[in-house]
Every structure is written in structure tokens, then in C-alpha cells.
N, CA, C and O atoms as a GROMACS GRO file, in nm:
protein
  536
    1MET      N    1  -0.368   1.854  13.261
    1MET     CA    2  -0.325   1.803  13.384
    1MET      C    3  -0.199   1.865  13.397
    1MET      O    4  -0.110   1.828  13.320
    2GLY      N    5  -0.170   1.976  13.502
    2GLY     CA    6   0.009   2.011  13.525
    2GLY      C    7   0.128   1.926  13.549
    2GLY      O    8   0.101   1.810  13.518
    3MET      N    9   0.218   1.936  13.580
    3MET     CA   10   0.247   1.847  13.631
    3MET      C   11   0.260   1.848  13.784
    3MET      O   12   0.330   1.766  13.844
    4LEU      N   13   0.209   1.921  13.828
    4LEU     CA   14   0.207   1.928  14.013
    4LEU      C   15   0.102   1.889  14.050
    4LEU      O   16   0.086   1.893  14.172
    5LYS      N   17  -0.029   1.828  13.950
    5LYS     CA   18  -0.142   1.787  14.015
    5LYS      C   19  -0.161   1.662  13.950
    5LYS      O   20  -0.243   1.576  13.984
    6SER      N   21  -0.042   1.653  13.808
    6SER     CA   22   0.007   1.506  13.796
    6SER      C   23   0.053   1.493  13.936
    6SER      O   24  -0.027   1.420  13.994
    7LEU      N   25   0.137   1.528  14.005
    7LEU     CA   26   0.219   1.424  14.120
    7LEU      C   27   0.138   1.447  14.235
    7LEU      O   28   0.193   1.401  14.336
    8GLU      N   29  -0.007   1.519  14.264
    8GLU     CA   30  -0.086   1.536  14.388
    8GLU      C   31  -0.155   1.389  14.347
    8GLU      O   32  -0.150   1.301  14.432
    9VAL      N   33  -0.215   1.363  14.228
    9VAL     CA   34  -0.201   1.279  14.189
    9VAL      C   35  -0.194   1.140  14.202
    9VAL      O   36  -0.292   1.069  14.226
   10ASP      N   37  -0.014   1.075  14.178
   10ASP     CA   38   0.042   0.999  14.242
   10ASP      C   39   0.081   0.976  14.369
   10ASP      O   40   0.105   0.859  14.402
   11TYR      N   41   0.090   1.058  14.443
   11TYR     CA   42   0.162   1.060  14.553
   11TYR      C   43   0.063   1.148  14.682
   11TYR      O   44  -0.024   1.213  14.623
   12SER      N   45   0.055   1.162  14.811
   12SER     CA   46   0.024   1.206  14.850
   12SER      C   47   0.038   1.334  14.817
   12SER      O   48   0.115   1.373  14.730
   13TYR      N   49  -0.050   1.422  14.899
   13TYR     CA   50  -0.057   1.587  14.877
   13TYR      C   51   0.085   1.620  15.034
   13TYR      O   52   0.151   1.723  15.026
   14ASP      N   53   0.104   1.549  15.126
   14ASP     CA   54   0.192   1.594  15.195
   14ASP      C   55   0.351   1.536  15.156
   14ASP      O   56   0.448   1.601  15.195
   15ILE      N   57   0.362   1.460  15.110
   15ILE     CA   58   0.494   1.393  15.022
   15ILE      C   59   0.489   1.480  14.928
   15ILE      O   60   0.593   1.544  14.920
   16VAL      N   61   0.385   1.518  14.828
   16VAL     CA   62   0.418   1.646  14.771
   16VAL      C   63   0.474   1.831  14.809
   16VAL      O   64   0.574   1.890  14.769
   17GLU      N   65   0.393   1.864  14.874
   17GLU     CA   66   0.438   1.954  14.963
   17GLU      C   67   0.531   1.954  15.036
   17GLU      O   68   0.571   2.065  15.071
   18GLU      N   69   0.593   1.850  15.081
   18GLU     CA   70   0.726   1.799  15.149
   18GLU      C   71   0.872   1.836  15.096
   18GLU      O   72   0.976   1.877  15.146
   19PHE      N   73   0.816   1.792  14.945
   19PHE     CA   74   0.971   1.767  14.844
   19PHE      C   75   0.925   1.920  14.814
   19PHE      O   76   1.015   2.000  14.839
   20LEU      N   77   0.807   1.978  14.767
   20LEU     CA   78   0.783   2.147  14.674
   20LEU      C   79   0.877   2.210  14.837
   20LEU      O   80   0.984   2.260  14.804
   21SER      N   81   0.858   2.212  14.956
   21SER     CA   82   0.945   2.249  15.037
   21SER      C   83   1.092   2.309  15.030
   21SER      O   84   1.160   2.403  14.987
   22HIS      N   85   1.096   2.189  15.103
   22HIS     CA   86   1.257   2.115  15.054
   22HIS      C   87   1.361   2.147  14.948
   22HIS      O   88   1.481   2.164  14.928
   23TYR      N   89   1.240   2.144  14.892
   23TYR     CA   90   1.344   2.184  14.686
   23TYR      C   91   1.285   2.295  14.735
   23TYR      O   92   1.242   2.244  14.838
   24SER      N   93   1.246   2.422  14.741
   24SER     CA   94   1.254   2.591  14.795
   24SER      C   95   1.353   2.629  14.832
   24SER      O   96   1.441   2.707  14.794
   25LEU      N   97   1.323   2.537  14.954
   25LEU     CA   98   1.473   2.597  15.057
   25LEU      C   99   1.631   2.565  14.950
   25LEU      O  100   1.723   2.644  14.929
   26MET      N  101   1.618   2.434  14.901
   26MET     CA  102   1.766   2.425  14.884
   26MET      C  103   1.781   2.497  14.740
   26MET      O  104   1.898   2.523  14.711
   27CYS      N  105   1.662   2.542  14.625
   27CYS     CA  106   1.703   2.636  14.550
   27CYS      C  107   1.727   2.799  14.658
   27CYS      O  108   1.781   2.898  14.609
   28ASP      N  109   1.698   2.797  14.740
   28ASP     CA  110   1.694   2.940  14.691
   28ASP      C  111   1.885   2.951  14.856
   28ASP      O  112   1.930   3.061  14.888
   29ILE      N  113   1.935   2.834  14.908
   29ILE     CA  114   2.015   2.879  14.940
   29ILE      C  115   2.106   2.856  14.851
   29ILE      O  116   2.219   2.875  14.896
   30LEU      N  117   2.102   2.817  14.728
   30LEU     CA  118   2.270   2.802  14.644
   30LEU      C  119   2.340   2.948  14.576
   30LEU      O  120   2.453   2.996  14.581
   31GLU      N  121   2.216   2.988  14.513
   31GLU     CA  122   2.328   3.055  14.505
   31GLU      C  123   2.429   3.134  14.620
   31GLU      O  124   2.546   3.161  14.593
   32PRO      N  125   2.395   3.151  14.689
   32PRO     CA  126   2.513   3.238  14.800
   32PRO      C  127   2.624   3.172  14.877
   32PRO      O  128   2.696   3.213  14.968
   33LEU      N  129   2.613   3.015  14.793
   33LEU     CA  130   2.686   2.927  14.836
   33LEU      C  131   2.802   2.900  14.739
   33LEU      O  132   2.912   2.852  14.765
   34VAL      N  133   2.735   2.955  14.587
   34VAL     CA  134   2.811   2.955  14.511
   34VAL      C  135   2.890   3.024  14.503
   34VAL      O  136   3.010   2.995  14.506
   35ILE      N  137   2.821   3.186  14.485
   35ILE     CA  138   2.905   3.282  14.482
   35ILE      C  139   3.016   3.302  14.565
   35ILE      O  140   3.118   3.344  14.510
   36ASN      N  141   3.020   3.275  14.722
   36ASN     CA  142   3.114   3.224  14.823
   36ASN      C  143   3.250   3.168  14.745
   36ASN      O  144   3.366   3.207  14.760
   37LEU      N  145   3.190   3.048  14.642
   37LEU     CA  146   3.354   2.973  14.614
   37LEU      C  147   3.418   3.039  14.552
   37LEU      O  148   3.494   2.971  14.483
   38GLY      N  149   3.432   3.162  14.536
   38GLY     CA  150   3.559   3.288  14.500
   38GLY      C  151   3.599   3.306  14.618
   38GLY      O  152   3.660   3.412  14.635
   39ARG      N  153   3.584   3.231  14.720
   39ARG     CA  154   3.619   3.344  14.866
   39ARG      C  155   3.722   3.209  14.915
   39ARG      O  156   3.692   3.112  14.984
   40THR      N  157   3.817   3.235  14.869
   40THR     CA  158   3.940   3.097  14.980
   40THR      C  159   3.921   3.068  15.062
   40THR      O  160   3.872   2.957  15.042
   41ASP      N  161   3.922   3.095  15.206
   41ASP     CA  162   3.848   3.099  15.332
   41ASP      C  163   3.680   3.051  15.311
   41ASP      O  164   3.634   2.967  15.389
   42LYS      N  165   3.620   3.090  15.238
   42LYS     CA  166   3.496   2.985  15.178
   42LYS      C  167   3.458   2.836  15.113
   42LYS      O  168   3.363   2.760  15.122
   43TYR      N  169   3.546   2.838  15.064
   43TYR     CA  170   3.541   2.663  14.977
   43TYR      C  171   3.588   2.585  14.959
   43TYR      O  172   3.582   2.523  14.853
   44GLY      N  173   3.678   2.548  15.089
   44GLY     CA  174   3.604   2.403  15.106
   44GLY      C  175   3.463   2.368  15.183
   44GLY      O  176   3.413   2.256  15.170
   45GLU      N  177   3.414   2.449  15.248
   45GLU     CA  178   3.324   2.449  15.317
   45GLU      C  179   3.199   2.475  15.229
   45GLU      O  180   3.097   2.409  15.247
   46ASN      N  181   3.208   2.557  15.148
   46ASN     CA  182   3.061   2.600  15.033
   46ASN      C  183   3.056   2.473  14.948
   46ASN      O  184   2.948   2.420  14.920
   47ILE      N  185   3.183   2.423  14.905
   47ILE     CA  186   3.199   2.296  14.789
   47ILE      C  187   3.123   2.179  14.845
   47ILE      O  188   3.040   2.109  14.787
   48ARG      N  189   3.159   2.173  14.951
   48ARG     CA  190   3.137   2.061  15.021
   48ARG      C  191   2.935   2.048  14.998
   48ARG      O  192   2.864   1.962  14.944
   49GLU      N  193   2.904   2.170  15.065
   49GLU     CA  194   2.813   2.197  15.162
   49GLU      C  195   2.700   2.199  14.975
   49GLU      O  196   2.596   2.135  14.961
   50LEU      N  197   2.757   2.276  14.880
   50LEU     CA  198   2.639   2.258  14.777
   50LEU      C  199   2.698   2.065  14.677
   50LEU      O  200   2.635   1.999  14.594
   51PHE      N  201   2.780   2.049  14.714
   51PHE     CA  202   2.765   1.846  14.645
   51PHE      C  203   2.655   1.830  14.746
   51PHE      O  204   2.551   1.814  14.682
   52ARG      N  205   2.627   1.826  14.898
   52ARG     CA  206   2.508   1.762  14.970
   52ARG      C  207   2.423   1.816  14.928
   52ARG      O  208   2.337   1.731  14.906
   53ILE      N  209   2.376   1.947  14.889
   53ILE     CA  210   2.264   2.022  14.841
   53ILE      C  211   2.226   1.909  14.715
   53ILE      O  212   2.147   1.816  14.730
   54TYR      N  213   2.289   1.934  14.611
   54TYR     CA  214   2.271   1.911  14.502
   54TYR      C  215   2.234   1.749  14.498
   54TYR      O  216   2.136   1.723  14.428
   55HIS      N  217   2.303   1.630  14.566
   55HIS     CA  218   2.274   1.509  14.650
   55HIS      C  219   2.150   1.526  14.632
   55HIS      O  220   2.098   1.504  14.523
   56ASN      N  221   2.090   1.562  14.725
   56ASN     CA  222   2.005   1.546  14.822
   56ASN      C  223   1.863   1.596  14.756
   56ASN      O  224   1.755   1.555  14.796
   57ILE      N  225   1.886   1.746  14.587
   57ILE     CA  226   1.807   1.759  14.516
   57ILE      C  227   1.747   1.598  14.456
   57ILE      O  228   1.654   1.530  14.499
   58LYS      N  229   1.840   1.573  14.341
   58LYS     CA  230   1.887   1.426  14.310
   58LYS      C  231   1.787   1.321  14.341
   58LYS      O  232   1.710   1.256  14.271
   59SER      N  233   1.806   1.324  14.446
   59SER     CA  234   1.764   1.179  14.557
   59SER      C  235   1.624   1.184  14.540
   59SER      O  236   1.562   1.091  14.488
   60ALA      N  237   1.571   1.292  14.581
   60ALA     CA  238   1.428   1.383  14.599
   60ALA      C  239   1.356   1.407  14.483
   60ALA      O  240   1.234   1.404  14.472
   61ALA      N  241   1.430   1.429  14.405
   61ALA     CA  242   1.376   1.427  14.201
   61ALA      C  243   1.328   1.292  14.191
   61ALA      O  244   1.210   1.258  14.187
   62SER      N  245   1.429   1.218  14.186
   62SER     CA  246   1.461   1.060  14.186
   62SER      C  247   1.324   0.970  14.238
   62SER      O  248   1.246   0.905  14.168
   63TYR      N  249   1.322   0.983  14.340
   63TYR     CA  250   1.174   0.967  14.425
   63TYR      C  251   1.037   0.989  14.373
   63TYR      O  252   0.950   0.907  14.402
   64MET      N  253   1.002   1.113  14.284
   64MET     CA  254   0.954   1.164  14.254
   64MET      C  255   0.914   1.180  14.089
   64MET      O  256   0.825   1.242  14.032
   65HIS      N  257   0.996   1.115  14.053
   65HIS     CA  258   1.046   1.076  13.910
   65HIS      C  259   1.042   1.247  13.811
   65HIS      O  260   0.949   1.295  13.746
   66LEU      N  261   1.109   1.273  13.824
   66LEU     CA  262   1.162   1.396  13.803
   66LEU      C  263   1.222   1.435  13.722
   66LEU      O  264   1.226   1.558  13.715
   67GLU      N  265   1.315   1.343  13.599
   67GLU     CA  266   1.325   1.316  13.583
   67GLU      C  267   1.446   1.474  13.523
   67GLU      O  268   1.562   1.468  13.561
   68PRO      N  269   1.404   1.591  13.439
   68PRO     CA  270   1.521   1.699  13.378
   68PRO      C  271   1.539   1.764  13.540
   68PRO      O  272   1.648   1.820  13.536
   69ILE      N  273   1.486   1.779  13.666
   69ILE     CA  274   1.535   1.736  13.778
   69ILE      C  275   1.715   1.678  13.839
   69ILE      O  276   1.826   1.710  13.881
   70VAL      N  277   1.629   1.578  13.802
   70VAL     CA  278   1.730   1.417  13.801
   70VAL      C  279   1.897   1.449  13.713
   70VAL      O  280   2.013   1.440  13.755
   71LYS      N  281   1.857   1.478  13.616
   71LYS     CA  282   1.876   1.492  13.500
   71LYS      C  283   2.062   1.592  13.534
   71LYS      O  284   2.170   1.532  13.530
   72LEU      N  285   2.051   1.722  13.559
   72LEU     CA  286   2.071   1.876  13.574
   72LEU      C  287   2.134   1.830  13.769
   72LEU      O  288   2.246   1.858  13.812
   73ALA      N  289   2.062   1.782  13.821
   73ALA     CA  290   2.163   1.723  14.010
   73ALA      C  291   2.245   1.662  14.017
   73ALA      O  292   2.347   1.661  14.086
   74THR      N  293   2.189   1.582  13.914
   74THR     CA  294   2.329   1.431  13.884
   74THR      C  295   2.468   1.527  13.795
   74THR      O  296   2.591   1.531  13.803
   75LEU      N  297   2.416   1.560  13.754
   75LEU     CA  298   2.544   1.624  13.617
   75LEU      C  299   2.636   1.764  13.745
   75LEU      O  300   2.758   1.780  13.740
   76ALA      N  301   2.549   1.840  13.840
   76ALA     CA  302   2.608   1.933  13.867
   76ALA      C  303   2.706   1.914  14.016
   76ALA      O  304   2.786   2.000  14.053
   77GLU      N  305   2.673   1.747  14.110
   77GLU     CA  306   2.667   1.696  14.164
   77GLU      C  307   2.811   1.632  14.079
   77GLU      O  308   2.910   1.680  14.134
   78GLU      N  309   2.842   1.561  13.989
   78GLU     CA  310   2.920   1.542  13.971
   78GLU      C  311   3.012   1.659  13.922
   78GLU      O  312   3.129   1.622  13.927
   79VAL      N  313   3.004   1.738  13.895
   79VAL     CA  314   3.139   1.869  13.837
   79VAL      C  315   3.173   1.923  14.024
   79VAL      O  316   3.276   1.986  14.049
   80CYS      N  317   3.087   1.892  14.121
   80CYS     CA  318   3.093   1.933  14.253
   80CYS      C  319   3.238   1.872  14.310
   80CYS      O  320   3.349   1.915  14.339
   81SER      N  321   3.161   1.738  14.306
   81SER     CA  322   3.242   1.647  14.336
   81SER      C  323   3.429   1.640  14.319
   81SER      O  324   3.517   1.663  14.402
   82GLU      N  325   3.435   1.599  14.174
   82GLU     CA  326   3.584   1.682  14.138
   82GLU      C  327   3.593   1.803  14.192
   82GLU      O  328   3.679   1.793  14.280
   83ALA      N  329   3.548   1.922  14.188
   83ALA     CA  330   3.599   2.054  14.263
   83ALA      C  331   3.612   2.041  14.415
   83ALA      O  332   3.688   2.129  14.455
   84ARG      N  333   3.555   1.945  14.539
   84ARG     CA  334   3.612   1.909  14.658
   84ARG      C  335   3.708   1.854  14.643
   84ARG      O  336   3.766   1.868  14.751
   85ASP      N  337   3.794   1.774  14.554
   85ASP     CA  338   3.998   1.792  14.556
   85ASP      C  339   4.010   1.901  14.565
   85ASP      O  340   4.045   1.952  14.671
   86LEU      N  341   3.988   1.967  14.464
   86LEU     CA  342   4.042   2.142  14.470
   86LEU      C  343   4.040   2.210  14.651
   86LEU      O  344   3.990   2.169  14.755
   87VAL      N  345   4.124   2.330  14.616
   87VAL     CA  346   4.168   2.360  14.728
   87VAL      C  347   4.141   2.493  14.688
   87VAL      O  348   4.148   2.568  14.785
   88GLY      N  349   4.115   2.550  14.585
   88GLY     CA  350   4.011   2.739  14.597
   88GLY      C  351   4.086   2.827  14.579
   88GLY      O  352   4.205   2.834  14.612
   89PRO      N  353   4.021   2.906  14.522
   89PRO     CA  354   3.941   2.954  14.528
   89PRO      C  355   3.821   2.902  14.387
   89PRO      O  356   3.828   2.780  14.376
   90ALA      N  357   3.743   2.950  14.306
   90ALA     CA  358   3.660   2.839  14.192
   90ALA      C  359   3.690   3.023  14.061
   90ALA      O  360   3.700   3.144  14.081
   91ASN      N  361   3.691   2.962  13.984
   91ASN     CA  362   3.774   3.058  13.845
   91ASN      C  363   3.590   3.095  13.857
   91ASN      O  364   3.497   3.042  13.918
   92ASP      N  365   3.602   3.224  13.756
   92ASP     CA  366   3.454   3.251  13.779
   92ASP      C  367   3.393   3.187  13.619
   92ASP      O  368   3.280   3.213  13.579
   93ALA      N  369   3.440   3.147  13.584
   93ALA     CA  370   3.359   3.013  13.456
   93ALA      C  371   3.309   2.951  13.544
   93ALA      O  372   3.187   2.966  13.551
   94PHE      N  373   3.351   2.889  13.612
   94PHE     CA  374   3.296   2.688  13.728
   94PHE      C  375   3.159   2.851  13.826
   94PHE      O  376   3.042   2.817  13.846
   95ILE      N  377   3.200   2.983  13.864
   95ILE     CA  378   3.079   2.976  13.952
   95ILE      C  379   2.979   3.046  13.861
   95ILE      O  380   2.862   3.038  13.900
   96ASP      N  381   2.999   3.112  13.752
   96ASP     CA  382   2.940   3.141  13.605
   96ASP      C  383   2.819   2.997  13.566
   96ASP      O  384   2.703   3.000  13.526
   97TRP      N  385   2.900   2.897  13.596
   97TRP     CA  386   2.817   2.785  13.546
   97TRP      C  387   2.774   2.708  13.665
   97TRP      O  388   2.687   2.622  13.653
   98LEU      N  389   2.810   2.724  13.740
   98LEU     CA  390   2.698   2.690  13.910
   98LEU      C  391   2.594   2.803  13.882
   98LEU      O  392   2.478   2.763  13.891
   99LEU      N  393   2.608   2.928  13.852
   99LEU     CA  394   2.497   3.021  13.890
   99LEU      C  395   2.345   2.967  13.770
   99LEU      O  396   2.222   2.969  13.784
  100LEU      N  397   2.454   2.913  13.635
  100LEU     CA  398   2.314   2.891  13.514
  100LEU      C  399   2.238   2.788  13.608
  100LEU      O  400   2.120   2.812  13.638
  101VAL      N  401   2.305   2.668  13.658
  101VAL     CA  402   2.291   2.574  13.696
  101VAL      C  403   2.149   2.577  13.772
  101VAL      O  404   2.048   2.509  13.753
  102CYS      N  405   2.183   2.720  13.904
  102CYS     CA  406   2.105   2.778  14.027
  102CYS      C  407   1.953   2.828  13.949
  102CYS      O  408   1.845   2.784  13.988
  103ASP      N  409   1.967   2.945  13.814
  103ASP     CA  410   1.901   2.931  13.783
  103ASP      C  411   1.768   2.826  13.658
  103ASP      O  412   1.646   2.847  13.659
  104GLN      N  413   1.829   2.735  13.578
  104GLN     CA  414   1.735   2.633  13.579
  104GLN      C  415   1.677   2.600  13.714
  104GLN      O  416   1.559   2.627  13.737
  105LEU      N  417   1.746   2.548  13.796
  105LEU     CA  418   1.652   2.456  13.926
  105LEU      C  419   1.553   2.554  13.933
  105LEU      O  420   1.435   2.523  13.947
  106ASN      N  421   1.595   2.682  13.925
  106ASN     CA  422   1.469   2.799  13.965
  106ASN      C  423   1.355   2.772  13.904
  106ASN      O  424   1.250   2.752  13.965
  107LYS      N  425   1.368   2.770  13.764
  107LYS     CA  426   1.273   2.794  13.663
  107LYS      C  427   1.240   2.612  13.661
  107LYS      O  428   1.148   2.581  13.584
  108TYR      N  429   1.291   2.522  13.721
  108TYR     CA  430   1.196   2.401  13.706
  108TYR      C  431   1.091   2.422  13.898
  108TYR      O  432   0.977   2.389  13.929
  109LYS      N  433   1.177   2.474  13.961
  109LYS     CA  434   1.030   2.479  14.075
  109LYS      C  435   0.929   2.565  14.009
  109LYS      O  436   0.812   2.533  13.988
  110ASP      N  437   1.001   2.706  13.971
  110ASP     CA  438   0.854   2.795  13.942
  110ASP      C  439   0.788   2.664  13.867
  110ASP      O  440   0.701   2.596  13.923
  111ASP      N  441   0.836   2.636  13.742
  111ASP     CA  442   0.706   2.532  13.625
  111ASP      C  443   0.634   2.450  13.717
  111ASP      O  444   0.516   2.423  13.690
  112LEU      N  445   0.714   2.382  13.882
  112LEU     CA  446   0.604   2.282  13.948
  112LEU      C  447   0.510   2.306  14.023
  112LEU      O  448   0.415   2.236  14.059
  113GLU      N  449   0.568   2.504  14.067
  113GLU     CA  450   0.463   2.542  14.183
  113GLU      C  451   0.343   2.638  14.083
  113GLU      O  452   0.241   2.699  14.111
  114ASN      N  453   0.399   2.618  13.988
  114ASN     CA  454   0.285   2.757  13.900
  114ASN      C  455   0.220   2.607  13.806
  114ASN      O  456   0.170   2.649  13.701
  115ASP      N  457   0.210   2.464  13.814
  115ASP     CA  458   0.153   2.334  13.734
  115ASP      C  459   0.184   2.416  13.550
  115ASP      O  460   0.106   2.460  13.466
  116ALA      N  461   0.299   2.407  13.552
  116ALA     CA  462   0.242   2.418  13.416
  116ALA      C  463   0.306   2.242  13.400
  116ALA      O  464   0.361   2.159  13.473
  117ASP      N  465   0.238   2.256  13.206
  117ASP     CA  466   0.229   2.093  13.184
  117ASP      C  467   0.362   2.079  13.147
  117ASP      O  468   0.371   1.968  13.096
  118PHE      N  469   0.462   2.130  13.147
  118PHE     CA  470   0.638   2.034  13.071
  118PHE      C  471   0.673   2.116  13.135
  118PHE      O  472   0.611   2.216  13.174
  119PHE      N  473   0.870   2.056  13.169
  119PHE     CA  474   0.949   2.177  13.248
  119PHE      C  475   0.999   2.290  13.160
  119PHE      O  476   1.000   2.262  13.040
  120SER      N  477   1.030   2.384  13.184
  120SER     CA  478   1.125   2.505  13.090
  120SER      C  479   1.250   2.406  12.980
  120SER      O  480   1.275   2.285  12.980
  121VAL      N  481   1.300   2.506  12.905
  121VAL     CA  482   1.380   2.443  12.843
  121VAL      C  483   1.475   2.453  12.888
  121VAL      O  484   1.503   2.537  12.974
  122LEU      N  485   1.572   2.347  12.828
  122LEU     CA  486   1.731   2.364  12.953
  122LEU      C  487   1.812   2.451  12.896
  122LEU      O  488   1.865   2.404  12.795
  123GLU      N  489   1.844   2.569  12.923
  123GLU     CA  490   2.000   2.667  12.935
  123GLU      C  491   2.070   2.643  12.845
  123GLU      O  492   2.098   2.539  12.906
  124PRO      N  493   2.153   2.633  12.720
  124PRO     CA  494   2.210   2.536  12.656
  124PRO      C  495   2.289   2.613  12.652
  124PRO      O  496   2.312   2.634  12.533
  125HIS      N  497   2.368   2.690  12.730
  125HIS     CA  498   2.503   2.689  12.774
  125HIS      C  499   2.552   2.582  12.928
  125HIS      O  500   2.665   2.585  12.976
  126ILE      N  501   2.443   2.500  12.979
  126ILE     CA  502   2.497   2.497  13.076
  126ILE      C  503   2.584   2.320  12.982
  126ILE      O  504   2.670   2.246  13.028
  127ILE      N  505   2.528   2.314  12.879
  127ILE     CA  506   2.583   2.180  12.836
  127ILE      C  507   2.767   2.216  12.828
  127ILE      O  508   2.838   2.115  12.831
  128ASN      N  509   2.827   2.330  12.820
  128ASN     CA  510   2.933   2.452  12.828
  128ASN      C  511   2.972   2.415  13.000
  128ASN      O  512   2.946   2.493  13.092
  129ILE      N  513   3.032   2.296  13.017
  129ILE     CA  514   3.093   2.290  13.163
  129ILE      C  515   3.240   2.369  13.127
  129ILE      O  516   3.291   2.384  13.016
  130PRO      N  517   3.282   2.409  13.242
  130PRO     CA  518   3.427   2.479  13.219
  130PRO      C  519   3.474   2.308  13.262
  130PRO      O  520   3.404   2.215  13.304
  131THR      N  521   3.690   2.320  13.216
  131THR     CA  522   3.695   2.230  13.256
  131THR      C  523   3.819   2.205  13.312
  131THR      O  524   3.889   2.111  13.348
  132LYS      N  525   3.817   2.398  13.300
  132LYS     CA  526   3.928   2.406  13.479
  132LYS      C  527   3.848   2.507  13.570
  132LYS      O  528   3.827   2.624  13.538
  133LEU      N  529   3.797   2.432  13.715
  133LEU     CA  530   3.755   2.479  13.776
  133LEU      C  531   3.811   2.577  13.902
  133LEU      O  532   3.737   2.658  13.958
  134ASP      N  533   3.920   2.562  13.929
  134ASP     CA  534   3.995   2.686  13.968
  134ASP      C  535   4.076   2.768  13.934
  134ASP      O  536   4.108   2.860  14.010
   0.00000   0.00000   0.00000
């Protein structure tokens, strides 16, 4: 039994479908928000929205006991929390790191949708969090 089937056993079908729908939507809007962090005029609004999305992903995944998603969203939320204090724009290293996070969250989404037995292996470069964000 894969992860999706296991979730459907533990939770009602409606709750699982709502989680997947919202998680998929949040994953879809991450990349444009990240890319626009390079623009001074978009930085403040986008970093606050990214923080909110990562917080929502963390909360929803925590409810569903999806620990790899929780851990990654928590890390991204903490980094974005620090970045909210900056004027911007974000530097290329920070944008590239957030794009790696987006890719990983999308892999996790695919794993769930495809009823994989386990989550994909974490991209090793994600542990290289940039020390300078702007």
C-alpha cells in the first residue's frame, strides 16, 4: 500500500483530496513568487506570501503526519522569516535555493499523487542554505 492509500485509510477521502488539492495549488504558485524575489518592487510582497505558503504547507502536512514535507516547509518558513526583515531584492543564491525547495515539494506532491511507497530522496544541495539572502 502506497502513501496515498495509507492516507485514505487514516483520513476521510474528502480530507485527503482537499489536502492534495491545496498542496498542489500552493506548489504551483511557489515558483513565480520565488523568481520575482529578484525584483525590488516585488520582493516584500512575495517574501511575505512565500512565508505564508510555507507556513500553510507545514500546518497541513503536520495534520496529515507527512514528516518530510513538514521538515522542508519548516526550514523554508524559517529562512523566509529571516528574509522578511530585508529590503531586497534577493540574490541569485537565495532564489536558486528556494527553487530547489520548490522542486523538492513538487517531487513530494508527485510521490503522493502516484501513491509511491516512500517520498523521494531529499536533494542534497538543499542543506546548503545561503548565508546572505540579498
